[in-house]
C-alpha positions in Angstrom: 136.9 -59.2 83.8 135.6 -59.6 87.3 132.0 -60.5 87.8 129.8 -57.5 88.5 128.1 -57.6 91.9 126.1 -55.1 93.8 127.2 -55.7 97.4 126.2 -53.5 100.3 129.9 -52.7 100.7 131.6 -50.7 98.0 134.7 -52.2 96.3 138.2 -50.8 96.0 139.9 -52.2 92.9 143.6 -51.9 93.1 146.4 -52.6 90.5 149.9 -51.6 89.7 152.7 -52.1 87.2 156.1 -53.5 88.2 157.2 -50.1 89.6 154.2 -49.8 91.8 154.1 -53.4 93.0 155.8 -52.9 96.4 153.6 -49.9 97.2 150.5 -51.9 96.2 151.5 -54.7 98.5 152.1 -52.2 101.4 148.6 -50.6 100.8 146.9 -54.0 100.8 148.7 -54.9 104.1 147.8 -51.6 105.7 144.1 -51.5 104.9 142.2 -54.4 106.2 139.1 -55.7 104.4 136.1 -53.7 105.6 138.0 -50.4 106.2 135.3 -47.7 105.8 133.1 -50.6 104.7 135.2 -51.2 101.5 136.0 -54.6 100.1 139.4 -54.8 98.3 139.9 -56.6 94.9 143.5 -56.9 93.7 143.8 -56.9 89.9 147.6 -57.6 90.0 150.2 -58.1 89.1 151.2 -61.0 91.3 154.9 -60.0 91.4 157.3 -57.2 90.4 158.2 -58.7 87.0 158.0 -56.1 84.2 154.4 -55.5 82.9 152.7 -52.8 80.9 150.6 -50.4 83.0 147.8 -49.9 80.3 146.8 -53.5 80.6 146.1 -53.2 84.3 144.5 -49.8 84.1 142.2 -51.1 81.3 141.1 -54.2 83.4 140.4 -52.1 86.5 138.5 -49.3 84.6 136.2 -51.7 82.8 135.5 -53.5 86.1 134.9 -50.3 87.9 132.6 -48.8 85.3 130.5 -52.0 85.4 130.4 -52.2 89.2 129.5 -48.5 89.6 126.7 -49.0 87.1 125.3 -52.0 89.0 125.5 -50.0 92.3 123.7 -47.0 90.8 121.0 -49.2 89.4 120.5 -51.2 92.6 121.2 -48.7 95.3 120.9 -45.3 93.6 124.5 -44.4 94.2 127.9 -45.6 93.0 130.5 -45.9 95.8 133.1 -48.3 94.5 136.5 -46.8 93.6 139.9 -47.8 92.3 143.6 -47.2 93.0 146.2 -47.5 90.3 150.0 -47.3 91.0 152.9 -47.0 88.6 156.3 -45.3 88.7 155.1 -41.8 88.2 151.3 -42.2 88.5 151.0 -40.3 85.2 150.8 -43.4 82.9 148.0 -44.9 84.9 146.2 -41.6 85.0 146.5 -41.2 81.2 145.3 -44.8 80.6 142.4 -44.5 83.1 141.1 -41.1 81.9 140.5 -42.5 78.4 137.3 -44.0 79.8 134.0 -42.2 80.1 132.8 -42.2 83.7 136.4 -42.5 85.0 137.8 -39.5 86.8 141.3 -40.5 87.7 143.3 -38.1 89.8 147.1 -38.2 90.0 147.8 -37.0 93.4 150.9 -35.8 95.3 149.6 -34.2 98.5 146.7 -34.5 100.9 145.2 -31.3 99.5 145.4 -32.7 96.0 143.5 -35.9 96.9 141.0 -34.0 99.1 140.2 -31.5 96.3 140.0 -34.3 93.7 137.3 -36.1 95.9 135.4 -33.0 97.1 135.3 -31.0 93.8 135.8 -33.7 91.1 134.3 -36.8 92.7 137.5 -38.7 91.6 136.8 -42.4 91.5 140.3 -43.5 90.6 143.4 -42.6 92.6 146.7 -42.7 90.8 149.9 -42.7 92.7 153.5 -42.5 91.6 155.5 -45.1 93.6 158.8 -43.5 92.6 157.7 -40.0 93.6 155.6 -40.5 96.8 156.9 -41.8 100.1 155.1 -44.9 101.3 153.9 -43.1 104.5 152.4 -40.3 102.5 150.8 -42.8 100.0 149.0 -44.5 102.9 147.6 -41.1 104.0 146.5 -40.4 100.4 144.6 -43.7 100.2 142.9 -43.0 103.5 141.9 -39.5 102.3 140.6 -40.9 99.0 138.5 -43.5 100.8 137.1 -41.1 103.5 136.6 -37.7 101.8 133.1 -37.2 100.4 132.1 -35.4 97.2 130.6 -32.0 98.0 128.1 -32.1 95.1 126.3 -28.8 94.6 128.0 -26.4 92.3 130.4 -29.2 91.1 127.6 -31.4 89.7 127.2 -29.4 86.5 130.9 -29.5 85.8 131.0 -33.3 86.2 128.1 -33.7 83.8 130.1 -31.9 81.2 132.9 -34.4 81.5 130.6 -37.3 80.6 128.8 -35.4 77.9 
């Protein structure tokens, strides 16, 4: 597991399985370190050889939970997020949503990612590399990183998720 730090800049953990490897590479090439003040951490895999998506989702979720806890403790707010990519997006979403404090959203449109952030404070973005065109995937990542959570009436609902 990655060391927990509480940097000024939030982290974006990213991982994929073999089906999502090329899209993960594209996203990492597209978004430079420091975009929207985010620092990227690649959790693998290192190539497109067959791997099991739950292994990567588990590593990322454990690291994200620890990181967000450190941020909340040191800065009062948790801003780090994660991106998980597999063939459909569904497997990664299922694996990630097994963890308390993880709100993984499988998205397919700009509206779906904007609502996931604004209403659900999604902290993990799940993308289906076989279902989403790369140009749209890049736009989904940008929306995920820039769209704020609205808070307000949505806070009580989120509290119920972690109860």
